[in-house]
DRENMARKOL-777309 format. One record per atom (N, C-alpha, C): residue number from 1; y, z, x; atom name. Coordinates in steps of 0.2 Angstrom, whole numbers, plus 5000, padded with zeros to 4 digits. Atoms other than C-alpha are relative to their C-alpha. Layout:
PT/NUM/Y/Z/X/CA;
...
***
This chain:
PT/1/5004/5004/5007/N;
PT/1/6019/5146/5668/CA;
PT/1/4996/5009/4998/C;
PT/2/5002/4993/5007/N;
PT/2/6018/5161/5653/CA;
PT/2/4994/4999/4998/C;
PT/3/5007/5001/5006/N;
PT/3/6001/5162/5646/CA;
PT/3/4999/5006/4997/C;
PT/4/5003/4993/5004/N;
PT/4/6002/5180/5639/CA;
PT/4/5000/4997/4994/C;
PT/5/5000/5000/5008/N;
PT/5/5998/5183/5620/CA;
PT/5/4999/4994/4995/C;
PT/6/5001/5004/5001/N;
PT/6/5989/5168/5619/CA;
PT/6/4992/5002/4997/C;
PT/7/5006/5000/5002/N;
PT/7/5975/5168/5607/CA;
PT/7/4997/4993/4998/C;
PT/8/5005/5006/4999/N;
PT/8/5961/5155/5608/CA;
PT/8/4994/4999/4992/C;
PT/9/5001/4999/5004/N;
PT/9/5955/5150/5593/CA;
PT/9/4990/4999/5000/C;
PT/10/5007/5000/5001/N;
PT/10/5935/5149/5588/CA;
PT/10/4996/4995/5004/C;
PT/11/5005/5008/4999/N;
PT/11/5931/5129/5591/CA;
PT/11/5002/5001/5008/C;
PT/12/5000/5001/4993/N;
PT/12/5940/5131/5608/CA;
PT/12/4996/5003/5003/C;
PT/13/5006/4997/4997/N;
PT/13/5930/5145/5614/CA;
PT/13/4994/4997/5001/C;
PT/14/5005/5005/5002/N;
PT/14/5917/5136/5608/CA;
PT/14/4996/4995/5007/C;
PT/15/4998/5006/4996/N;
PT/15/5921/5122/5619/CA;
PT/15/4999/5002/5006/C;
PT/16/5000/4999/4995/N;
PT/16/5925/5131/5633/CA;
PT/16/4991/5003/5005/C;
PT/17/5006/4996/4998/N;
PT/17/5908/5140/5633/CA;
PT/17/4993/4997/4998/C;
PT/18/5003/5004/5000/N;
PT/18/5899/5127/5631/CA;
PT/18/4996/4996/5007/C;
PT/19/5004/5002/4995/N;
PT/19/5887/5125/5647/CA;
PT/19/4993/4994/4998/C;
PT/20/5006/5005/5001/N;
PT/20/5872/5111/5645/CA;
PT/20/4999/4998/5008/C;
PT/21/5004/5002/4994/N;
PT/21/5871/5109/5664/CA;
PT/21/4997/5006/5005/C;
PT/22/5001/4994/4997/N;
PT/22/5867/5129/5665/CA;
PT/22/4997/5004/4996/C;
PT/23/5004/4996/5005/N;
PT/23/5853/5138/5660/CA;
PT/23/5001/5008/5004/C;
PT/24/4998/4996/5001/N;
PT/24/5859/5155/5656/CA;
PT/24/4996/5004/4997/C;
PT/25/5006/4998/5003/N;
PT/25/5847/5170/5653/CA;
PT/25/5002/5003/4992/C;
PT/26/4996/5000/5005/N;
PT/26/5848/5174/5635/CA;
PT/26/5004/4995/4994/C;
PT/27/4998/5004/5004/N;
PT/27/5855/5158/5628/CA;
PT/27/4996/4996/4999/C;
PT/28/5004/5004/5000/N;
PT/28/5848/5144/5621/CA;
PT/28/5000/4995/5004/C;
PT/29/4999/5003/4996/N;
PT/29/5843/5130/5631/CA;
PT/29/4995/4996/5000/C;
PT/30/4993/5001/5002/N;
PT/30/5848/5117/5628/CA;
PT/30/5004/5000/4996/C;
PT/31/4995/4998/5006/N;
PT/31/5864/5123/5618/CA;
PT/31/5001/4995/4995/C;
PT/32/4998/5002/5009/N;
PT/32/5868/5116/5599/CA;
PT/32/5005/4996/5006/C;
PT/33/4995/5006/4996/N;
PT/33/5880/5100/5604/CA;
PT/33/5008/5004/4997/C;
PT/34/4993/5000/4999/N;
PT/34/5900/5105/5603/CA;
PT/34/5005/4996/5000/C;
PT/35/4995/5004/4998/N;
PT/35/5915/5097/5599/CA;
PT/35/5006/5000/5005/C;
PT/36/4994/4998/4996/N;
PT/36/5924/5096/5614/CA;
PT/36/5007/4995/5001/C;
PT/37/4996/5005/5002/N;
PT/37/5937/5084/5607/CA;
PT/37/5006/5008/5001/C;
PT/38/4995/4997/4999/N;
PT/38/5948/5101/5606/CA;
PT/38/5003/5004/5004/C;
PT/39/4996/4996/4994/N;
PT/39/5952/5105/5622/CA;
PT/39/5003/4994/5005/C;
PT/40/4993/5006/4997/N;
PT/40/5962/5089/5629/CA;
PT/40/5007/5002/4995/C;
PT/41/4994/4999/5003/N;
PT/41/5974/5096/5614/CA;
PT/41/5003/5006/5003/C;
PT/42/5001/4992/4997/N;
PT/42/5971/5113/5621/CA;
PT/42/5006/5000/5006/C;
PT/43/4996/5002/4995/N;
PT/43/5978/5108/5639/CA;
PT/43/5005/4998/4998/C;
PT/44/4994/5004/5003/N;
PT/44/5991/5097/5633/CA;
PT/44/5005/5006/5001/C;
PT/45/4993/4994/5002/N;
PT/45/6000/5113/5625/CA;
PT/45/5001/5005/5006/C;
PT/46/4998/4994/4996/N;
PT/46/5998/5125/5639/CA;
PT/46/5004/4994/5007/C;
PT/47/4998/5002/4995/N;
PT/47/6002/5110/5652/CA;
PT/47/5010/4997/5000/C;
PT/48/4991/5003/5002/N;
PT/48/6020/5105/5640/CA;
PT/48/5004/5007/5001/C;
PT/49/4994/4995/4998/N;
PT/49/6027/5124/5643/CA;
PT/49/5001/4999/5008/C;
PT/50/4997/5002/4992/N;
PT/50/6029/5118/5663/CA;
PT/50/5006/4997/4997/C;
PT/51/4992/5003/5002/N;
PT/51/6049/5114/5660/CA;
PT/51/5001/4992/5004/C;
PT/52/4998/5006/4995/N;
PT/52/6048/5101/5673/CA;
PT/52/4992/4993/4998/C;
PT/53/5005/5003/5000/N;
PT/53/6031/5093/5664/CA;
PT/53/5000/4992/4998/C;
PT/54/4997/5007/5003/N;
PT/54/6033/5074/5659/CA;
PT/54/4993/5000/4994/C;
PT/55/5004/5000/5007/N;
PT/55/6027/5073/5642/CA;
PT/55/4995/4994/4996/C;
PT/56/5003/5006/5002/N;
PT/56/6019/5056/5643/CA;
PT/56/4996/5000/5002/C;
PT/57/5005/5001/4999/N;
PT/57/6006/5062/5652/CA;
PT/57/4995/5005/4997/C;
PT/58/5002/4998/5002/N;
PT/58/5993/5068/5644/CA;
PT/58/4992/5003/5002/C;
PT/59/5007/5002/4997/N;
PT/59/5973/5074/5647/CA;
PT/59/4997/4996/4994/C;
PT/60/5001/5005/5005/N;
PT/60/5964/5059/5639/CA;
PT/60/4993/5002/5001/C;
PT/61/5008/4999/4997/N;
PT/61/5945/5066/5646/CA;
PT/61/4996/5006/5000/C;
PT/62/5004/4993/5000/N;
PT/62/5935/5082/5646/CA;
PT/62/4993/4998/5001/C;
PT/63/5009/4999/5002/N;
PT/63/5916/5087/5652/CA;
PT/63/5001/5006/5001/C;
PT/64/5004/4994/5002/N;
PT/64/5907/5102/5647/CA;
PT/64/5002/5003/5007/C;
PT/65/4998/4995/4995/N;
PT/65/5913/5115/5660/CA;
PT/65/4994/5005/5003/C;
PT/66/5004/4996/4997/N;
PT/66/5904/5126/5671/CA;
PT/66/5004/5005/5001/C;
PT/67/5000/4994/4998/N;
PT/67/5904/5144/5671/CA;
PT/67/5002/5002/5009/C;
PT/68/5000/4997/4993/N;
PT/68/5913/5153/5686/CA;
PT/68/4998/5009/5001/C;
PT/69/5003/4993/5000/N;
PT/69/5911/5171/5679/CA;
PT/69/4999/5001/4992/C;
PT/70/5001/5002/5008/N;
PT/70/5905/5177/5663/CA;
PT/70/5000/5009/4998/C;
PT/71/5001/4993/5002/N;
PT/71/5908/5191/5653/CA;
PT/71/4995/5005/4999/C;
PT/72/5007/4998/5003/N;
PT/72/5895/5204/5652/CA;
PT/72/5002/5010/5001/C;
PT/73/4999/4994/5000/N;
PT/73/5894/5222/5651/CA;
PT/73/4992/5004/5004/C;
PT/74/5007/4998/4996/N;
PT/74/5875/5221/5662/CA;
PT/74/5001/5005/5004/C;
PT/75/5001/4995/4996/N;
PT/75/5871/5237/5671/CA;
PT/75/5000/4998/5008/C;
PT/76/5003/4999/4993/N;
PT/76/5874/5236/5690/CA;
PT/76/5008/4991/5000/C;
PT/77/4995/5006/4999/N;
PT/77/5887/5216/5687/CA;
PT/77/5002/5001/4995/C;
PT/78/4993/5003/5004/N;
PT/78/5903/5221/5674/CA;
PT/78/5003/4995/5001/C;
PT/79/4994/5004/4999/N;
PT/79/5915/5209/5673/CA;
PT/79/5001/5000/4991/C;
PT/80/4997/5000/5007/N;
PT/80/5927/5210/5658/CA;
PT/80/5003/4993/4999/C;
PT/81/4996/5007/5002/N;
PT/81/5933/5191/5656/CA;
PT/81/4992/4995/5002/C;
PT/82/5004/5006/4998/N;
PT/82/5924/5174/5657/CA;
PT/82/5005/4995/5004/C;
PT/83/4994/5007/4997/N;
PT/83/5932/5159/5670/CA;
PT/83/4996/4995/5002/C;
PT/84/5004/5007/4999/N;
PT/84/5926/5141/5668/CA;
PT/84/5004/4995/5003/C;
PT/85/4995/5006/4999/N;
PT/85/5931/5127/5675/CA;
PT/85/4998/4993/4998/C;
PT/86/5002/5004/5006/N;
PT/86/5931/5112/5666/CA;
PT/86/5004/4992/5004/C;
PT/87/4998/5006/4999/N;
PT/87/5934/5094/5673/CA;
PT/87/5000/4994/4996/C;
PT/88/4999/5005/5002/N;
PT/88/5942/5078/5667/CA;
PT/88/5005/4997/5004/C;
PT/89/4995/5004/4996/N;
PT/89/5955/5065/5668/CA;
PT/89/5007/5002/4997/C;
PT/90/4994/4999/5001/N;
PT/90/5975/5066/5666/CA;
PT/90/5003/4994/5003/C;
PT/91/4993/5005/4996/N;
PT/91/5990/5052/5666/CA;
PT/91/5002/4999/4995/C;
PT/92/4994/5005/5005/N;
PT/92/6003/5041/5656/CA;
PT/92/4996/4996/4994/C;
PT/93/5005/5007/5005/N;
PT/93/5987/5031/5646/CA;
PT/93/5002/4995/5005/C;
PT/94/5002/5007/4996/N;
PT/94/5981/5013/5651/CA;
PT/94/4994/5003/5003/C;
PT/95/5007/4998/4994/N;
PT/95/5969/5014/5666/CA;
PT/95/5004/5005/5002/C;
PT/96/4997/4996/4996/N;
PT/96/5982/5025/5675/CA;
PT/96/4999/5007/4998/C;
PT/97/5001/4991/5001/N;
PT/97/5973/5044/5676/CA;
PT/97/4995/5003/5008/C;
PT/98/5003/5000/4993/N;
PT/98/5969/5054/5690/CA;
PT/98/4995/5007/4998/C;
PT/99/5005/4997/4998/N;
PT/99/5955/5067/5692/CA;
PT/99/5003/5007/4997/C;
PT/100/4996/4992/5004/N;
PT/100/5958/5086/5681/CA;
PT/100/4996/5005/5002/C;
PT/101/5005/4995/5002/N;
PT/101/5951/5100/5682/CA;
PT/101/5005/5007/5000/C;
PT/102/4997/4997/5003/N;
PT/102/5956/5114/5673/CA;
PT/102/4997/5010/5000/C;
PT/103/5005/4994/5001/N;
PT/103/5950/5133/5676/CA;
PT/103/5002/5005/4996/C;
PT/104/4997/4995/5007/N;
PT/104/5953/5146/5661/CA;
PT/104/4997/5005/5000/C;
PT/105/5002/4993/5002/N;
PT/105/5950/5164/5660/CA;
PT/105/5001/5004/4995/C;
PT/106/4997/5000/5007/N;
PT/106/5948/5171/5646/CA;
PT/106/4996/5008/4997/C;
PT/107/5003/4994/5004/N;
PT/107/5945/5189/5638/CA;
PT/107/4997/5002/4992/C;
PT/108/5003/5001/5009/N;
PT/108/5937/5188/5620/CA;
PT/108/5004/4997/4999/C;
PT/109/4996/5004/5002/N;
PT/109/5949/5178/5611/CA;
PT/109/5007/4999/5004/C;
PT/110/4993/4999/4997/N;
PT/110/5964/5181/5624/CA;
PT/110/5000/4997/5006/C;
PT/111/5000/5002/4993/N;
PT/111/5970/5170/5637/CA;
PT/111/5001/5002/5004/C;
PT/112/4995/4995/4996/N;
PT/112/5974/5177/5653/CA;
PT/112/5001/4997/5006/C;
PT/113/4998/5003/4994/N;
PT/113/5974/5165/5667/CA;
PT/113/4998/4993/4999/C;
PT/114/5001/5010/5002/N;
PT/114/5977/5145/5668/CA;
PT/114/5001/4998/5004/C;
PT/115/5000/5005/4995/N;
PT/115/5975/5134/5681/CA;
PT/115/4998/4993/5001/C;
PT/116/5001/5007/5000/N;
PT/116/5977/5115/5683/CA;
PT/116/5001/4997/5006/C;
PT/117/4999/5002/4994/N;
PT/117/5972/5106/5698/CA;
PT/117/4999/4991/4998/C;
PT/118/5001/5007/5001/N;
PT/118/5977/5087/5696/CA;
PT/118/5001/4994/5006/C;
PT/119/5005/5005/4995/N;
PT/119/5970/5073/5709/CA;
PT/119/5000/5005/5006/C;
PT/120/5003/4994/4994/N;
PT/120/5974/5086/5725/CA;
PT/120/5007/5006/5000/C;
PT/121/4994/4994/4999/N;
PT/121/5988/5098/5719/CA;
PT/121/4998/5004/4994/C;
PT/122/5003/4996/5003/N;
PT/122/5984/5112/5710/CA;
PT/122/5009/5006/4999/C;
PT/123/4996/4994/5006/N;
PT/123/5995/5122/5696/CA;
PT/123/4997/5005/4999/C;
PT/124/5002/4994/5002/N;
PT/124/5996/5139/5692/CA;
PT/124/5005/5005/5001/C;
PT/125/4996/4994/5000/N;
PT/125/6005/5155/5691/CA;
PT/125/5003/5003/5003/C;
PT/126/4998/4997/4995/N;
PT/126/6018/5161/5700/CA;
PT/126/4998/5007/5001/C;
PT/127/5001/4994/4999/N;
PT/127/6016/5176/5709/CA;
PT/127/5010/5004/4999/C;
PT/128/4993/4997/5000/N;
PT/128/6036/5180/5712/CA;
PT/128/5004/4995/4995/C;
PT/129/4996/5002/5003/N;
PT/129/6050/5175/5701/CA;
PT/129/5004/4992/5002/C;
PT/130/4999/5009/4999/N;
PT/130/6056/5156/5699/CA;
PT/130/5006/5000/5004/C;
PT/131/4997/5001/4995/N;
PT/131/6066/5151/5712/CA;
PT/131/5002/5002/5009/C;
PT/132/5000/4994/4991/N;
PT/132/6060/5164/5726/CA;
PT/132/4992/4996/5004/C;
PT/133/5007/5003/4994/N;
PT/133/6046/5159/5739/CA;
PT/133/4996/5005/4998/C;
PT/134/5007/4995/5002/N;
PT/134/6028/5164/5735/CA;
PT/134/4998/5004/5005/C;
PT/135/5004/4996/4995/N;
PT/135/6020/5176/5744/CA;
PT/135/4995/4999/5004/C;
PT/136/5009/5000/4996/N;
PT/136/6007/5176/5759/CA;
PT/136/4997/5000/4998/C;
PT/137/5005/4994/5002/N;
PT/137/5992/5181/5752/CA;
PT/137/4997/5003/5005/C;
PT/138/5003/4996/4997/N;
PT/138/5988/5188/5767/CA;
PT/138/5002/5008/4999/C;
PT/139/4996/4992/5003/N;
PT/139/5999/5203/5760/CA;
PT/139/4997/5005/4996/C;
PT/140/5003/4996/5006/N;
PT/140/5989/5209/5745/CA;
PT/140/4994/5003/5006/C;
PT/141/5007/4998/4996/N;
PT/141/5973/5211/5759/CA;
PT/141/5002/5004/5005/C;
PT/142/4997/4993/4995/N;
PT/142/5983/5220/5772/CA;
PT/142/5002/5004/4997/C;
PT/143/4995/4992/5003/N;
PT/143/5992/5232/5761/CA;
PT/143/4990/5003/4997/C;
PT/144/5006/4995/5002/N;
PT/144/5973/5235/5753/CA;
PT/144/4998/5003/5005/C;
PT/145/5006/4995/4995/N;
PT/145/5965/5238/5769/CA;
PT/145/5005/5006/5003/C;
PT/146/4995/4993/4998/N;
PT/146/5980/5249/5775/CA;
PT/146/4999/5004/4997/C;
PT/147/4999/4993/5006/N;
PT/147/5980/5259/5758/CA;
PT/147/4993/5002/5001/C;
PT/148/5005/4999/5001/N;
PT/148/5963/5259/5760/CA;
PT/148/4995/5006/5004/C;
PT/149/5003/4996/4992/N;
PT/149/5959/5266/5779/CA;
PT/149/5007/5005/4999/C;
PT/150/4994/4997/4997/N;
PT/150/5976/5277/5777/CA;
PT/150/5005/5001/5005/C;
PT/151/4995/5001/4994/N;
PT/151/5986/5269/5788/CA;
PT/151/5007/4998/4998/C;
PT/152/4995/5001/5002/N;
PT/152/6004/5270/5784/CA;
PT/152/5005/4996/5003/C;
PT/153/4994/5005/4996/N;
PT/153/6019/5257/5789/CA;
PT/153/5000/5002/5006/C;
PT/154/4997/5001/4993/N;
PT/154/6024/5266/5802/CA;
PT/154/4995/5002/5008/C;
PT/155/5005/4998/4996/N;
PT/155/6008/5271/5809/CA;
PT/155/4997/4991/5004/C;
PT/156/5002/5008/4998/N;
PT/156/6004/5251/5808/CA;
PT/156/5006/4997/5005/C;
PT/157/4994/5005/4994/N;
PT/157/6021/5245/5818/CA;
PT/157/4998/5004/5004/C;
PT/158/5004/4999/4994/N;
PT/158/6015/5259/5831/CA;
PT/158/4996/4996/5003/C;
PT/159/5007/4999/4997/N;
PT/159/5999/5255/5835/CA;
PT/159/5002/4991/5001/C;
PT/160/4999/5006/4995/N;
PT/160/6004/5235/5836/CA;
PT/160/5007/4998/5002/C;
PT/161/4991/5002/4997/N;
PT/161/6022/5237/5844/CA;
PT/161/5003/4997/4995/C;
PT/162/4994/5004/5003/N;
PT/162/6031/5229/5830/CA;
PT/162/5004/5003/4994/C;
PT/163/4996/4999/5005/N;
PT/163/6045/5234/5820/CA;
PT/163/4996/5003/4992/C;
PT/164/5004/4996/5007/N;
PT/164/6041/5246/5803/CA;
PT/164/5004/4994/4996/C;
PT/165/4998/5006/5005/N;
PT/165/6053/5230/5795/CA;
PT/165/4994/4994/5002/C;
PT/166/5005/5005/5000/N;
PT/166/6039/5218/5800/CA;
PT/166/4996/5002/4996/C;
PT/167/5006/4998/5003/N;
PT/167/6027/5226/5794/CA;
PT/167/5000/4999/4992/C;
PT/168/4996/5001/5006/N;
PT/168/6036/5228/5778/CA;
PT/168/4998/4991/4997/C;
PT/169/5000/5009/5005/N;
PT/169/6037/5209/5776/CA;
PT/169/4994/4996/5003/C;
PT/170/5008/5002/5003/N;
PT/170/6018/5205/5780/CA;
PT/170/4999/5003/4993/C;
PT/171/5003/4996/5003/N;
PT/171/6015/5218/5769/CA;
PT/171/5004/4996/4991/C;
PT/172/4997/5008/5008/N;
PT/172/6026/5206/5752/CA;
PT/172/4999/4996/5000/C;
PT/173/5000/5007/5003/N;
PT/173/6022/5192/5758/CA;
PT/173/5007/4997/5004/C;
PT/174/4993/5005/4998/N;
PT/174/6039/5187/5767/CA;
PT/174/4999/4998/5006/C;
PT/175/5001/5001/4993/N;
PT/175/6032/5186/5785/CA;
PT/175/4994/4997/5000/C;
PT/176/5007/5001/4999/N;
PT/176/6017/5174/5789/CA;
PT/176/4996/5003/5007/C;
PT/177/5005/4997/4995/N;
PT/177/6003/5182/5801/CA;
PT/177/5000/4995/5005/C;
PT/178/5000/5003/4995/N;
PT/178/6002/5173/5817/CA;
PT/178/4994/5002/5005/C;
PT/179/5005/4994/4999/N;
PT/179/5988/5175/5829/CA;
PT/179/4999/5005/5004/C;
PT/180/4999/4993/4998/N;
PT/180/5996/5188/5838/CA;
PT/180/4999/5003/4998/C;
PT/181/5000/4995/5005/N;
PT/181/5999/5197/5825/CA;
PT/181/4993/5002/4996/C;
PT/182/5008/5000/5005/N;
PT/182/5980/5194/5817/CA;
PT/182/4997/5005/5008/C;
PT/183/5006/4995/4997/N;
PT/183/5974/5201/5834/CA;
PT/183/5001/5009/4998/C;
PT/184/4996/4994/4999/N;
PT/184/5985/5216/5835/CA;
PT/184/4997/5004/4993/C;
PT/185/5003/4999/5006/N;
PT/185/5981/5218/5817/CA;
PT/185/4994/5003/5000/C;
PT/186/5007/4998/5001/N;
PT/186/5965/5218/5818/CA;
PT/186/4994/5006/5005/C;
PT/187/5002/4997/4995/N;
PT/187/5964/5230/5833/CA;
PT/187/5002/5009/4995/C;
PT/188/5001/4994/5003/N;
PT/188/5972/5243/5823/CA;
PT/188/4995/5001/4993/C;
PT/189/5002/4997/5006/N;
PT/189/5963/5241/5806/CA;
PT/189/4989/5000/5002/C;
PT/190/5007/5001/4999/N;
PT/190/5946/5241/5816/CA;
PT/190/4995/4996/4997/C;
PT/191/5000/5004/5003/N;
PT/191/5943/5224/5812/CA;
PT/191/4996/4994/5006/C;
PT/192/5003/5003/4992/N;
PT/192/5934/5211/5825/CA;
PT/192/5007/4994/4997/C;
PT/193/4995/5005/5000/N;
PT/193/5949/5197/5829/CA;
PT/193/4999/4995/4994/C;
PT/194/5003/5006/5003/N;
PT/194/5939/5184/5822/CA;
PT/194/5002/4999/4992/C;
PT/195/5000/4998/5006/N;
PT/195/5937/5191/5804/CA;
PT/195/5009/4999/4999/C;
PT/196/4992/4998/5001/N;
PT/196/5958/5196/5804/CA;
PT/196/5002/4992/4997/C;
PT/197/4997/5007/4999/N;
PT/197/5961/5176/5808/CA;
PT/197/4997/4998/4994/C;
PT/198/5004/5002/5005/N;
PT/198/5949/5171/5794/CA;
PT/198/5003/5001/4996/C;
PT/199/4997/4997/5006/N;
PT/199/5955/5182/5781/CA;
PT/199/5009/4997/5001/C;
PT/200/4993/5000/4998/N;
PT/200/5974/5179/5788/CA;
PT/200/5001/4991/4999/C;
PT/201/4999/5009/4999/N;
PT/201/5972/5159/5788/CA;
PT/201/5003/4998/5005/C;
PT/202/4995/5001/4993/N;
PT/202/5976/5159/5806/CA;
PT/202/4996/4995/5005/C;
PT/203/5003/5003/4997/N;
PT/203/5970/5145/5816/CA;
PT/203/5001/5003/5009/C;
PT/204/4998/4998/4994/N;
PT/204/5969/5148/5833/CA;
PT/204/5000/5007/5005/C;
PT/205/4998/4995/4996/N;
PT/205/5969/5161/5847/CA;
PT/205/5007/5002/5003/C;
PT/206/4993/4997/4996/N;
PT/206/5985/5171/5854/CA;
PT/206/4999/4998/5007/C;
PT/207/4997/5002/4994/N;
PT/207/5994/5164/5869/CA;
PT/207/4995/5004/5006/C;
PT/208/5001/4996/4992/N;
PT/208/5987/5171/5887/CA;
PT/208/5004/4999/5003/C;
PT/209/4995/5001/4993/N;
PT/209/5999/5174/5900/CA;
PT/209/4997/4998/5005/C;
PT/210/5003/5003/4996/N;
PT/210/5995/5165/5914/CA;
PT/210/5003/5003/5008/C;
***
């Protein structure tokens, strides 16, 4: 889903930043009402860019959003963008509708991130090119932890008794971590095995010899 170079209108920004259920320092409470009807067409336009999206399906209803992050240059809490979660309904019309939640990140009037959740399915921008498998999310964390500790691939391979190609595949997200691998990586990183299992999304314990 391509979202680059999209400019948000002032009406859309006003609707996205209308948070009557949130008390936010420096802002009027309760806030003056705004027109939320600008949001369904905005979301429908984003969804319509999906090549497989059924154009008969429309976002038919939205509710005021809730901020997940608020742009601020406040000392000690800088943030360059605002991210908002907006609930609603989507469907082909009539009584047929499913719960819908949009997560919108924007900086100024520029859209930088969009994710839609329809019922229990999450739709969002891919990391890998079209037609290629999405990398395992542990890849980015492992790469960051190794780089932070100055652990090169050969050293990690040696300390885990794994091949360099295995470590490279883990760092690229093309190999899923397993409980035994989590144990070995934890030892090399100086972290607890339980912590690495949670970070890697690995359940259970490595098998033990009998």
